[in-house]
C-alpha positions as CSV (number, residue, x, y, z in Angstrom):
1,X,3.1,70.2,36.0
2,X,-0.4,69.3,37.2
3,X,-0.8,65.9,38.5
4,X,-2.4,63.3,36.3
5,X,-6.2,62.8,36.8
6,X,-9.7,61.9,35.4
7,X,-13.1,63.6,35.2
8,X,-15.2,63.1,38.7
9,X,-17.8,60.3,38.0
10,X,-15.5,58.4,35.7
11,X,-12.7,55.3,37.0
12,X,-9.7,53.7,35.7
13,X,-9.5,50.1,36.2
14,X,-7.1,47.7,37.1
15,X,-6.2,44.1,35.6
16,X,-7.8,42.6,38.9
17,X,-10.9,44.7,38.6
18,X,-11.3,44.2,34.9
19,X,-11.2,40.3,35.6
20,X,-14.0,40.8,37.8
21,X,-16.1,43.2,35.6
22,X,-15.1,40.8,32.7
23,X,-16.8,38.0,35.1
24,X,-20.0,40.0,35.3
25,X,-20.4,40.5,31.6
26,X,-19.5,37.0,30.7
27,X,-22.2,36.0,33.2
28,X,-24.9,38.6,32.2
29,X,-24.2,37.5,28.3
30,X,-24.6,34.0,28.8
31,X,-28.1,34.4,30.4
32,X,-29.1,36.9,27.3
33,X,-27.6,34.1,24.7
34,X,-29.5,31.4,26.6
35,X,-32.7,33.4,26.8
36,X,-32.3,33.7,22.8
37,X,-31.2,37.2,22.4
38,X,-29.2,38.5,19.8
39,X,-26.3,41.2,20.0
40,X,-26.3,44.8,18.4
41,X,-24.3,47.7,19.2
42,X,-24.9,51.3,18.6
43,X,-22.9,54.8,18.6
44,X,-21.6,56.3,21.5
45,X,-22.9,59.6,20.2
46,X,-26.7,60.2,19.2
47,X,-28.2,63.2,17.8
48,X,-29.1,65.5,20.0
49,X,-32.6,65.4,19.1
50,X,-33.0,61.8,19.3
51,X,-32.4,61.8,22.7
52,X,-34.2,65.0,24.0
53,X,-37.5,64.8,25.7
54,X,-37.8,61.0,26.2
55,X,-36.7,60.9,29.9
56,X,-38.6,63.4,31.7
57,X,-37.7,66.9,32.5
58,X,-35.0,65.8,34.9
59,X,-33.1,63.0,32.8
60,X,-33.2,65.6,30.1
61,X,-30.8,67.9,31.9
62,X,-28.7,65.0,32.6
63,X,-27.7,64.4,29.1
64,X,-23.9,65.1,28.0
65,X,-24.2,67.3,25.1
66,X,-21.5,67.6,22.8
67,X,-20.3,71.2,21.7
68,X,-20.3,71.5,17.6
69,X,-17.0,72.5,16.3
70,X,-15.1,74.8,13.7
71,X,-17.1,77.2,11.9
72,X,-20.6,75.5,12.7
73,X,-19.7,76.6,16.5
74,X,-18.9,80.1,15.3
75,X,-21.8,80.5,13.3
76,X,-24.4,79.1,16.0
77,X,-22.6,81.6,18.6
78,X,-23.0,84.6,16.2
79,X,-26.9,83.4,15.8
80,X,-27.7,83.6,19.3
81,X,-30.3,86.0,19.9
82,X,-29.9,88.7,22.3
83,X,-33.1,88.2,24.2
84,X,-32.4,84.2,24.6
85,X,-31.5,83.3,28.4
86,X,-32.4,79.8,28.9
87,X,-29.8,77.6,29.2
88,X,-31.3,75.1,27.3
89,X,-32.1,77.1,24.3
90,X,-28.7,78.1,23.7
91,X,-27.3,74.5,24.2
92,X,-29.7,73.0,21.3
93,X,-28.2,76.0,19.3
94,X,-24.7,75.2,20.1
95,X,-24.9,71.3,20.1
96,X,-26.3,68.9,17.9
97,X,-24.9,65.5,19.3
98,X,-24.7,64.2,22.6
99,X,-23.5,61.0,24.4
100,X,-25.9,58.7,25.0
101,X,-27.9,58.8,28.2
102,X,-28.7,54.9,28.0
103,X,-29.4,52.2,25.6
104,X,-33.3,52.1,25.1
105,X,-33.9,55.1,23.0
106,X,-30.9,54.2,20.7
107,X,-32.5,51.0,20.4
108,X,-36.1,52.3,19.3
109,X,-34.0,54.5,16.7
110,X,-32.1,51.3,15.6
111,X,-35.5,49.4,15.3
112,X,-37.1,52.0,12.8
113,X,-33.7,52.6,10.8
114,X,-33.2,48.8,10.5
115,X,-36.6,47.8,10.4
116,X,-36.6,45.5,7.0
117,X,-33.2,43.8,8.5
118,X,-34.5,42.3,11.6
119,X,-37.4,39.8,12.2
120,X,-40.1,40.7,14.9
121,X,-40.6,39.9,17.7
122,X,-36.6,40.8,17.8
123,X,-35.1,39.9,21.1
124,X,-31.8,41.9,21.5
125,X,-29.1,42.8,24.2
126,X,-26.3,45.3,24.2
127,X,-23.6,45.8,26.5
128,X,-22.4,49.3,26.2
129,X,-21.4,52.6,27.8
130,X,-23.6,55.3,28.8
131,X,-23.4,58.9,30.4
132,X,-25.0,60.9,32.8
133,X,-24.2,64.5,33.7
134,X,-25.1,63.4,37.1
135,X,-23.9,64.3,40.5
136,X,-21.2,61.7,41.4
137,X,-21.8,59.6,44.8
138,X,-21.7,56.2,45.7
139,X,-23.0,53.6,43.4
140,X,-23.8,56.8,40.7
141,X,-21.6,57.6,38.3
142,X,-21.3,59.7,35.2
143,X,-19.6,56.8,32.7
144,X,-21.0,53.4,33.2
145,X,-22.0,49.9,31.8
146,X,-25.6,49.1,31.0
147,X,-26.3,45.5,30.0
148,X,-29.7,45.6,28.1
149,X,-32.2,42.9,27.0
150,X,-35.5,43.9,25.3
151,X,-38.0,42.3,23.6
152,X,-39.9,44.5,20.9
153,X,-42.9,43.9,18.9
154,X,-44.8,42.2,20.9
155,X,-47.6,43.2,23.6
156,X,-47.6,39.2,25.1
157,X,-47.1,39.6,28.8
158,X,-45.2,36.1,28.3
159,X,-42.4,38.6,27.7
160,X,-42.3,40.0,31.5
161,X,-42.5,36.7,33.0
162,X,-39.5,35.8,31.0
163,X,-37.3,38.7,31.8
164,X,-38.4,38.2,35.5
165,X,-36.9,34.7,35.2
166,X,-33.7,36.1,33.4
167,X,-33.0,38.7,36.1
168,X,-33.5,35.9,38.8
169,X,-31.3,33.3,37.0
170,X,-28.6,35.9,36.2
171,X,-28.5,37.1,39.8
172,X,-28.0,33.8,41.3
173,X,-25.8,32.5,38.8
174,X,-23.6,35.8,40.1
175,X,-23.8,34.2,43.9
176,X,-26.3,37.2,45.0
177,X,-28.0,35.2,47.2
178,X,-31.3,37.6,48.8
179,X,-32.6,40.0,46.3
180,X,-35.9,41.5,45.6
181,X,-37.7,42.2,42.2
182,X,-40.0,44.9,42.7
183,X,-42.9,45.5,40.2
184,X,-45.2,47.7,39.4
185,X,-47.4,48.6,36.4
186,X,-47.6,52.5,35.1
187,X,-51.1,52.0,34.2
188,X,-52.0,51.3,38.0
189,X,-50.1,54.7,38.8
190,X,-52.3,56.4,35.7
191,X,-55.4,54.9,37.3
192,X,-54.6,56.2,40.5
193,X,-53.9,59.8,38.9
194,X,-57.0,59.5,37.1
195,X,-59.0,59.2,39.9
196,X,-57.6,62.1,41.8
197,X,-59.1,64.3,38.6
198,X,-56.0,65.9,37.6
199,X,-54.5,63.8,35.0
200,X,-52.7,66.8,33.3
201,X,-50.6,66.6,35.9
202,X,-49.5,62.9,35.4
203,X,-45.9,63.5,34.8
204,X,-45.5,65.6,38.2
205,X,-47.1,63.1,40.3
206,X,-45.2,60.3,38.9
207,X,-41.7,62.1,39.3
208,X,-42.7,62.9,42.9
209,X,-43.8,59.3,43.8
210,X,-40.7,57.8,42.2
211,X,-38.6,59.6,45.1
212,X,-40.3,57.7,48.0
213,X,-37.1,55.8,48.8
214,X,-35.1,59.1,48.6
215,X,-37.0,62.0,50.6
216,X,-39.8,59.7,52.0
217,X,-43.8,60.4,52.6
218,X,-43.3,64.3,53.9
219,X,-40.7,65.0,50.9
220,X,-43.1,63.5,48.1
221,X,-46.4,65.4,49.6
222,X,-44.2,68.5,49.7
223,X,-43.1,68.1,46.0
224,X,-46.5,67.1,45.0
225,X,-47.4,70.5,46.4
226,X,-44.6,72.3,44.7
227,X,-45.5,70.7,41.5
228,X,-48.8,72.3,41.4
229,X,-50.7,69.2,42.7
230,X,-53.6,70.4,44.7
231,X,-54.5,69.4,48.5
232,X,-57.6,67.4,47.2
233,X,-55.6,65.2,44.9
234,X,-52.6,64.7,47.2
235,X,-54.9,63.8,50.0
236,X,-56.3,60.9,47.2
237,X,-52.6,59.8,46.5
238,X,-51.6,59.6,50.4
239,X,-53.3,56.3,51.2
240,X,-50.9,54.7,48.6
241,X,-48.2,55.1,50.9
242,X,-49.8,52.9,53.7
243,X,-50.9,50.0,51.9
244,X,-49.0,46.8,53.2
245,X,-49.8,43.5,52.4
246,X,-48.6,40.6,50.1
247,X,-48.8,40.9,46.6
248,X,-52.7,39.1,46.5
249,X,-53.6,41.3,49.4
250,X,-52.3,44.5,47.8
251,X,-54.0,43.6,44.5
252,X,-57.3,43.1,46.0
253,X,-57.0,46.6,47.9
254,X,-56.1,48.5,44.9
255,X,-59.2,46.8,42.9
256,X,-61.4,48.7,45.7
257,X,-59.2,51.9,45.2
258,X,-59.5,52.0,41.6
259,X,-62.8,50.6,41.1
260,X,-63.9,53.7,38.9
261,X,-60.8,53.8,36.7
262,X,-60.6,51.4,33.6
263,X,-56.7,52.0,33.0
264,X,-55.9,51.5,36.7
265,X,-58.3,48.1,36.4
266,X,-56.1,46.9,33.6
267,X,-52.9,47.4,35.0
268,X,-54.0,45.4,38.1
269,X,-55.3,42.5,35.8
270,X,-51.7,42.6,34.0
271,X,-50.1,42.2,37.5
272,X,-52.1,39.7,38.5
273,X,-51.4,37.7,35.7
274,X,-47.5,38.1,35.9
275,X,-47.7,37.3,39.6
276,X,-49.7,34.2,39.2
277,X,-47.8,32.5,36.3
278,X,-44.3,33.2,38.5
279,X,-46.1,31.7,41.5
280,X,-46.7,28.6,39.5
281,X,-43.0,28.6,38.3
282,X,-41.3,29.5,41.0
283,X,-38.1,31.6,41.2
284,X,-34.8,30.5,42.0
285,X,-33.7,32.9,44.4
286,X,-35.5,36.2,43.9
287,X,-38.6,37.5,46.1
288,X,-41.1,39.2,43.7
289,X,-42.7,41.8,45.5
290,X,-45.4,44.2,44.3
291,X,-44.3,47.7,45.0
292,X,-47.2,50.3,44.2
293,X,-45.2,53.5,44.7
294,X,-42.7,51.9,42.2
295,X,-42.9,54.9,39.3
296,X,-39.4,54.6,37.5
297,X,-38.9,58.3,36.0
298,X,-38.5,57.8,32.7
299,X,-41.3,59.1,30.4
300,X,-41.6,56.2,27.8
301,X,-42.7,53.8,30.4
302,X,-46.2,52.5,29.9
303,X,-47.0,49.1,31.4
304,X,-44.9,46.8,33.8
305,X,-42.1,48.4,35.6
306,X,-39.1,46.3,37.4
307,X,-36.6,47.4,39.9
308,X,-34.2,44.6,41.4
309,X,-32.7,45.6,45.1
310,X,-29.9,43.5,46.9
311,X,-31.2,43.1,50.2
312,X,-28.9,44.0,53.1
313,X,-26.5,46.2,50.8
314,X,-27.3,50.1,51.0
315,X,-26.6,50.3,47.1
316,X,-29.7,51.4,44.6
317,X,-31.2,49.2,42.3
318,X,-29.1,46.8,40.3
319,X,-31.2,46.4,37.6
320,X,-34.3,47.7,36.3
321,X,-36.8,48.0,33.3
322,X,-40.2,47.9,31.8
323,X,-42.6,48.1,29.1
324,X,-42.9,50.9,26.4
325,X,-45.7,50.6,24.1
326,X,-44.9,53.2,21.4
327,X,-41.3,54.3,21.9
328,X,-40.4,53.7,18.0
329,X,-43.5,55.9,17.2
330,X,-41.4,59.1,18.0
331,X,-39.1,57.7,15.2
332,X,-42.0,57.4,12.7
333,X,-42.9,53.5,13.3
334,X,-46.3,53.2,15.2
335,X,-47.6,50.6,17.4
336,X,-44.6,48.7,18.2
337,X,-44.7,47.5,22.0
338,X,-41.4,46.5,23.8
339,X,-40.4,45.5,27.1
340,X,-36.8,45.0,28.3
341,X,-34.7,45.2,31.6
342,X,-31.1,46.7,32.1
343,X,-28.4,45.3,34.5
344,X,-26.4,47.9,36.2
345,X,-23.0,46.1,35.9
346,X,-21.4,48.9,37.9
347,X,-23.7,48.5,41.0
348,X,-23.4,45.1,40.8
349,X,-19.7,45.0,41.1
350,X,-20.0,47.4,43.6
351,X,-22.8,44.3,45.6
352,X,-20.3,41.5,44.8
353,X,-17.3,43.4,46.3
354,X,-19.2,44.2,49.4
355,X,-20.5,40.8,49.7
356,X,-17.2,39.5,49.4
357,X,-18.6,37.2,46.4
358,X,-16.0,37.4,44.0
359,X,-13.7,34.0,43.9
360,X,-10.3,33.6,43.5
361,X,-10.7,31.9,40.2
362,X,-12.8,35.3,39.0
363,X,-9.2,37.1,39.2
364,X,-7.0,34.6,37.8
365,X,-4.7,35.6,35.6
366,X,-1.4,33.9,34.1
367,X,-1.2,30.6,35.6
368,X,2.3,29.6,34.8
369,X,5.2,31.8,34.5
370,X,8.6,30.3,33.1
371,X,11.8,32.1,34.7
372,X,14.4,33.4,32.4
373,X,18.1,31.9,32.9
374,X,19.2,33.2,29.8
375,X,19.3,33.3,25.7
376,X,19.5,29.0,25.6
377,X,16.9,28.3,28.4
378,X,14.6,30.9,26.9
379,X,14.6,29.6,23.5
380,X,13.7,25.9,25.0
381,X,11.2,27.3,27.3
382,X,9.5,28.9,24.3
383,X,8.6,25.5,23.4
384,X,7.2,24.4,26.4
385,X,5.3,27.6,26.6
386,X,3.6,26.9,23.4
387,X,2.2,23.2,24.9
388,X,1.0,25.0,27.7
389,X,-0.7,27.4,25.7
390,X,-2.2,24.6,23.3
391,X,-3.6,23.1,26.3
392,X,-5.5,26.1,27.1
393,X,-3.1,27.3,30.1
394,X,-2.4,31.0,30.7
395,X,1.4,31.0,30.7
396,X,4.3,33.5,30.2
397,X,7.8,33.7,30.0
398,X,9.8,36.3,31.7
399,X,11.4,38.8,29.0
400,X,15.0,39.3,30.4
401,X,17.2,37.3,32.3
402,X,16.9,39.5,35.4
403,X,17.9,38.4,39.1
404,X,15.6,35.7,40.3
405,X,14.3,37.8,43.4
406,X,13.0,40.1,41.0
407,X,11.4,37.6,38.7
408,X,9.8,36.0,41.8
409,X,8.4,39.0,42.8
410,X,6.9,39.7,39.7
411,X,5.3,36.3,39.7
412,X,3.9,37.4,43.4
413,X,2.7,40.7,42.5
414,X,1.0,39.4,39.6
415,X,-0.9,36.5,41.1
416,X,0.8,33.9,39.4
417,X,0.1,30.5,40.9
418,X,3.3,28.4,39.7
419,X,6.6,29.5,38.4
420,X,8.6,27.0,36.3
421,X,12.4,26.9,36.4
422,X,14.2,25.0,33.4
423,X,18.1,25.6,33.6
424,X,21.1,23.5,31.8
425,X,20.3,20.2,34.2
426,X,16.4,20.7,33.4
427,X,16.9,20.8,29.6
428,X,19.1,17.7,29.7
429,X,17.0,15.7,31.8
430,X,14.0,16.6,30.0
431,X,12.1,17.7,33.5
432,X,10.9,21.1,34.9
433,X,11.1,22.3,38.6
434,X,7.7,24.0,39.5
435,X,7.5,26.2,42.3
436,X,4.0,26.7,44.0
437,X,3.7,30.2,44.8
438,X,0.7,30.0,47.3
439,X,3.2,27.4,49.5
440,X,6.6,27.6,48.4
441,X,6.4,23.7,47.6
442,X,8.9,22.8,44.8
443,X,9.2,19.6,43.0
444,X,10.4,18.2,39.7
445,X,7.8,16.9,37.2
446,X,7.1,16.7,33.3
447,X,5.5,19.5,31.1
448,X,2.4,17.1,30.5
449,X,2.2,16.2,34.1
450,X,1.9,20.0,35.1
451,X,-0.7,20.2,32.0
452,X,-2.7,17.4,33.3
453,X,-2.7,18.9,37.0
454,X,-3.6,22.7,35.7
455,X,-6.2,20.7,33.4
456,X,-8.4,19.0,36.1
């Protein structure tokens, strides 16, 4: 018999891990609700045509496609032309659905499909699983959660300001003290491409620049050449890698570099507005930093783009997002601008774990375990158990009158703080004996006194 296992890039979660994950989800959800976002859900599967062509060439390759079933599959196989050699062509013939790659494109489809049922601007949040056919590695999984908040139906830059504040507040509430929100604008990158004279290579240039953190300047330059960008254009892009300074200094230097690019100057104007307003409002913990090489590889971004990095931790970005001006247009609803951010719950978990930021209360499950001494004692404990639960205290009764050592070991393994022992003498006297599993101390008390103590 084969040893039980799960696919690479996926994970099982034990109760203690789930308690920590739920802490993250609850904190993020509280932030979303505080800022006025409303919840929605979309199916795990989308039509392949809905997803394809929205994430760029590399993103499209990471979409998990679902094979057709039954006669439809058999018919598709019979109809594969003999001269087809492209894997992509064959996959699109054999697959009509796919697991969602992210939550943003399905959200755009949702908005178009339900446009008569929602009020614009529409603020939604969504916490669901997404899938990527990626190579599993530290901080990168094939199945993971995204926690998205988007505002669609307005091009107001006040939305960008609000999303920066949201990221700052949520991550602070999670206990992360040192993190940087990196910000750029796709219009600035478009302006850089414009002054190279190779605007037809905008996707190739942005994809290469987006890899700067991974492959370094020399790697980006090589990739630009491999993607057909001329040496002259590369020379015009290279100064971008060496521009340093404060946010204000970077903006000033870029105004000189992009003086002949209207779209580039528009991007700098938008960046300046957001930076100025955030400076006036101030942030709780985040450092807001312009990163002129931040590109984010997804094709649908058109304005502001964000990434958040926890400083001092070797884990990738824990949040990301940006402005998309016409993502709904591909589904038939034109000129509907939106902007959003996504919290990477799995990477946030890894950061909190590495920095030891999960408190003991996060992992608390059962607070009180009633020891089972037999049928009559158990029946008496059921009434006491009801009182504890009515007071909002997590409590349970061991289901059988097993040996005391076994019941105590159960409490220890599960992390129960208090074991309550009620035998014949306790029933007659109306008291309970409580053992503190952390210290070993025991004392006699009343059920109401225990409730009062636990609810302090």
